[in-house]
Structure formats: C-alpha cells, structure tokens
C-alpha positions as CSV (number, residue, x, y, z in Angstrom):
1,M,0.0,0.0,0.0
2,T,1.3,3.4,-1.0
3,R,1.3,5.8,2.0
4,S,0.1,9.4,1.7
5,R,2.7,12.0,1.6
6,I,2.6,15.7,2.3
7,D,5.1,18.5,3.2
8,P,5.1,18.7,7.0
9,S,5.5,22.5,6.8
10,L,2.1,22.7,5.1
11,V,0.5,20.7,7.9
12,L,2.1,23.0,10.5
13,A,1.0,26.1,8.6
14,W,-2.6,24.8,8.5
15,Q,-2.7,23.7,12.2
16,T,-1.2,27.0,13.3
17,A,-3.9,29.0,11.5
18,H,-6.5,26.5,12.6
19,S,-5.6,27.1,16.3
20,V,-5.9,30.9,15.6
21,A,-9.4,30.3,14.2
22,R,-10.4,28.4,17.3
23,D,-8.6,30.5,19.9
24,A,-6.5,27.5,20.8
25,P,-2.8,27.2,21.8
26,A,-0.3,27.1,19.0
27,P,0.9,23.7,18.0
28,V,4.2,22.3,19.3
29,H,6.4,19.6,17.8
30,D,5.9,16.2,19.5
31,R,7.3,12.9,18.4
32,G,7.0,13.5,14.7
33,G,3.7,15.3,14.8
34,F,2.3,18.6,16.0
35,R,0.5,18.7,19.4
36,V,-2.2,21.2,20.4
37,D,-3.0,21.3,24.2
38,T,-6.6,22.4,23.7
39,D,-7.8,21.5,27.2
40,S,-11.4,22.2,26.2
41,E,-14.6,20.4,27.3
42,K,-14.5,18.2,24.2
43,E,-10.8,17.8,23.8
44,V,-7.8,17.6,26.1
45,K,-5.1,17.3,23.4
46,R,-4.8,16.6,19.7
47,W,-1.9,15.4,17.6
48,V,-1.6,15.9,13.9
49,F,0.9,13.8,12.0
50,P,2.0,14.4,8.4
51,E,2.7,10.7,8.1
52,L,2.8,7.5,10.0
53,C,5.7,7.2,12.4
54,D,6.7,5.5,15.6
55,G,5.7,8.6,17.6
56,L,2.0,8.2,16.6
57,R,2.1,4.5,17.5
58,E,3.7,5.3,20.9
59,I,1.0,7.9,21.7
60,A,-1.8,5.7,20.6
61,H,-0.5,2.9,23.0
62,D,0.1,5.3,25.9
63,I,-3.3,7.1,25.9
64,V,-6.1,5.1,27.4
65,V,-8.7,7.8,28.3
66,P,-11.2,9.8,26.1
67,R,-10.9,13.3,24.8
68,H,-7.6,12.8,23.0
69,Y,-7.5,12.9,19.2
70,L,-5.0,11.5,16.8
71,K,-5.1,12.9,13.3
72,L,-3.1,11.6,10.3
73,C,-2.6,12.9,6.8
74,G,-3.4,9.5,5.5
75,T,-6.3,7.0,5.0
76,N,-8.6,5.6,7.7
77,D,-7.1,2.2,7.0
78,E,-3.6,3.5,7.6
79,L,-4.6,4.9,10.9
80,R,-6.8,2.0,12.0
81,S,-4.0,-0.5,11.4
82,N,-1.5,1.5,13.6
83,V,-3.6,2.1,16.7
84,P,-5.0,-0.2,19.4
85,A,-8.6,-1.4,19.1
86,R,-9.8,1.0,21.8
87,W,-9.4,3.9,19.3
88,E,-12.4,4.6,17.1
89,V,-11.7,5.9,13.7
90,Q,-14.0,8.7,12.5
91,P,-15.4,9.2,9.0
92,E,-12.6,10.1,6.6
93,S,-12.0,13.7,5.7
94,Y,-9.8,15.3,3.1
95,F,-7.0,17.9,3.4
96,M,-7.5,20.3,0.6
97,T,-5.8,23.4,-0.9
98,A,-6.5,26.1,-3.4
99,A,-4.1,28.6,-5.0
100,A,-6.9,30.7,-6.5
101,A,-10.2,29.2,-5.7
102,V,-13.2,30.2,-7.7
103,V,-15.6,32.4,-5.7
104,D,-19.3,32.2,-6.7
105,T,-20.7,35.8,-6.5
106,R,-24.4,34.9,-7.0
107,P,-26.7,36.9,-4.7
108,L,-28.2,35.2,-1.7
109,P,-31.8,33.8,-2.0
110,E,-34.5,36.4,-1.3
111,G,-34.8,37.3,2.3
112,Y,-31.4,36.0,3.4
113,R,-28.7,38.3,4.5
114,M,-24.9,38.0,5.2
115,E,-23.2,39.2,8.3
116,L,-19.4,39.5,8.4
117,H,-17.3,40.2,11.5
118,R,-13.5,40.5,11.6
119,V,-11.4,40.6,14.8
120,G,-7.7,40.6,14.1
121,P,-6.8,37.6,12.0
122,V,-10.1,35.9,12.4
123,T,-13.2,36.5,10.2
124,R,-16.6,35.0,10.9
125,A,-19.4,34.9,8.4
126,S,-23.1,34.1,9.0
127,V,-26.1,33.9,6.8
128,I,-29.4,34.8,8.5
129,A,-32.6,33.3,7.2
130,P,-35.8,35.4,6.6
131,D,-37.2,34.2,10.0
132,G,-34.0,35.2,11.8
133,D,-32.6,31.8,12.3
134,L,-28.9,31.0,11.6
135,A,-28.9,29.4,8.2
136,A,-25.1,29.0,7.6
137,N,-21.9,30.1,9.1
138,G,-18.1,29.6,9.1
139,C,-14.9,31.3,10.0
140,A,-11.4,31.8,8.6
141,A,-8.0,32.7,10.0
142,E,-5.0,34.2,8.3
143,T,-1.4,33.9,9.2
144,E,1.8,34.7,7.3
145,A,1.9,31.1,6.1
146,A,-1.8,30.2,5.5
147,F,-5.4,31.2,5.1
148,V,-7.6,28.6,6.7
149,Y,-11.3,28.0,6.4
150,D,-13.0,26.3,9.3
151,R,-16.4,25.0,10.5
152,I,-18.3,25.8,7.3
153,E,-21.8,24.6,8.1
154,T,-25.3,25.0,6.7
155,A,-28.4,24.2,8.7
156,Q,-30.3,21.2,7.4
157,D,-33.4,23.2,6.5
158,H,-31.4,25.6,4.4
159,R,-29.2,23.4,2.3
160,R,-29.0,23.3,-1.5
161,K,-29.4,27.1,-1.7
162,G,-25.8,28.0,-2.3
163,L,-25.3,29.3,1.3
164,G,-22.1,27.3,1.9
165,I,-20.6,28.8,-1.3
166,A,-21.8,32.3,-0.2
167,I,-20.0,31.8,3.2
168,M,-16.8,30.7,1.4
169,G,-17.0,33.8,-0.8
170,A,-17.6,36.1,2.1
171,L,-14.6,34.7,4.0
172,A,-12.4,34.8,1.0
173,S,-13.1,38.5,0.6
174,A,-11.3,39.1,3.9
175,R,-8.1,37.5,2.6
176,R,-5.3,40.1,2.7
177,S,-2.6,38.2,0.9
178,L,-3.5,36.6,-2.4
179,T,-0.3,34.6,-2.4
180,T,-0.8,32.9,0.9
181,P,-2.0,29.2,0.3
182,Q,-5.5,28.4,1.3
183,F,-6.3,25.2,3.3
184,L,-9.3,23.4,4.7
185,V,-10.3,19.9,5.9
186,A,-13.5,18.7,4.2
187,T,-16.0,15.9,4.7
188,E,-17.0,13.7,1.8
189,D,-19.9,16.0,1.0
190,G,-17.8,19.1,1.4
191,R,-15.1,17.8,-0.9
192,Q,-17.5,17.7,-3.8
193,L,-18.6,21.3,-3.1
194,Y,-15.1,22.6,-2.8
195,A,-13.9,20.8,-5.9
196,R,-16.4,22.8,-7.9
197,L,-14.8,25.9,-6.5
198,G,-11.3,25.0,-7.6
199,W,-10.0,23.1,-4.6
200,T,-7.9,20.1,-4.9
201,M,-7.2,17.3,-2.4
202,L,-3.7,17.0,-1.0
203,V,-4.2,13.9,1.1
204,P,-6.9,12.0,2.9
205,F,-7.2,13.1,6.6
206,A,-8.0,10.5,9.2
207,T,-9.1,11.0,12.8
208,A,-9.3,8.6,15.8
209,T,-10.4,9.0,19.4
210,I,-11.2,6.9,22.3
211,P,-15.0,6.8,22.9
212,G,-16.4,7.9,26.3
213,D,-17.6,11.0,28.2
C-alpha cells in the first residue's frame, strides 16, 4: 500500500492558523507530529501527524482515556492499522488546498442576509434566514503562512441554496494576501462542493479518538 505524503511545513501552517481560528494554543512539535494542548470540554489534546511514524504509535498505545485525538494525513485504513482497538476511527475527511479558488458571486436567496465580522486575523461569516434563524456560518483565520477556512456549516433546512458557497466567498473577501496558500479539511460531501470551487485534495485526513464521556 502506498502511503500518503505531504510536506510537514504545510501541515504545521494549517494547524497554526486552525488554532488561531479556534482561539486554541499554538501547535508544538511532538514525536514526529504537532500537538495542540486544547484543554477544552470536548478535547484535552490533539496530535496531527504528516505521516505514519513511531511517535504516533507510541502515543496511541500510551493514551487510554477519552478526549484525546489522533489525526493523520493518510487514510482511515492506515490509521486504524496502527492504533490499538480502543481507538475509534471517525469518517474520513480530506485535506484540501487552493491557490486561487473560484468564488461564486451569485446573490443570496431572497430574504437571506450575510453578516461578516472580523477581529484581528479571524473572520466570521453568518447567513441569517428570513425568519431570523442562523442558516449557515463559518470562519477563517489568516497567518503569514496560511489562510484557513474552518467549520463551514449549513443548517439542514437551508441546504441546496448556495449558502455554503456564499459563506466561502464572504470569508475569501477578507483575505489580505492573495499569495498565501488556502487550506481546509472537508468531509466527503464538502469535498465535492469545494472541488467545484477550484479546490484540490492534497491527502486524505483520518481521525481517531477513544469513545467515552
């Protein structure tokens, strides 16, 4: 089996900007990967590995409690075959990039409105439905090395109206440097949407955690 390969500097650039977007600590080098000490209600720590290595296997064997996440730039099968059975592998995602992604500038559906807020390097976009409900939202963060899109979501009752594309376009408008690479991690459904906007997959992105409270 051919293993996935990616430049570790790109992974670090993405995770650094991702931490900025989520107001989390900056990543640090740890046993061949990058560790973020999130210490949140959902997550104690996460590790992101550019490739399989002994460090990932060591951490996977050492950790026995929930709320720790192992993430690999590789397939679910690669990750699953290198961690103990207590780790549960999540649905596969995809690490994607775009040098100059296409932005769809079509207007929002009638009655919907866009709200855009920027605080320092972080921009948040929301689409408000005619009844005042939150229909779609997302955020982006920019560093010197990356522009990262994060948590792009559309409410179930408002899908297939182009709102996700509108959020992406609104966030892209806040991008200060057009030469900074753009990154995101997409679900299977999201990958198809982003591909239509000019995004390409770098590698599959696998996640495992230990189930529990």
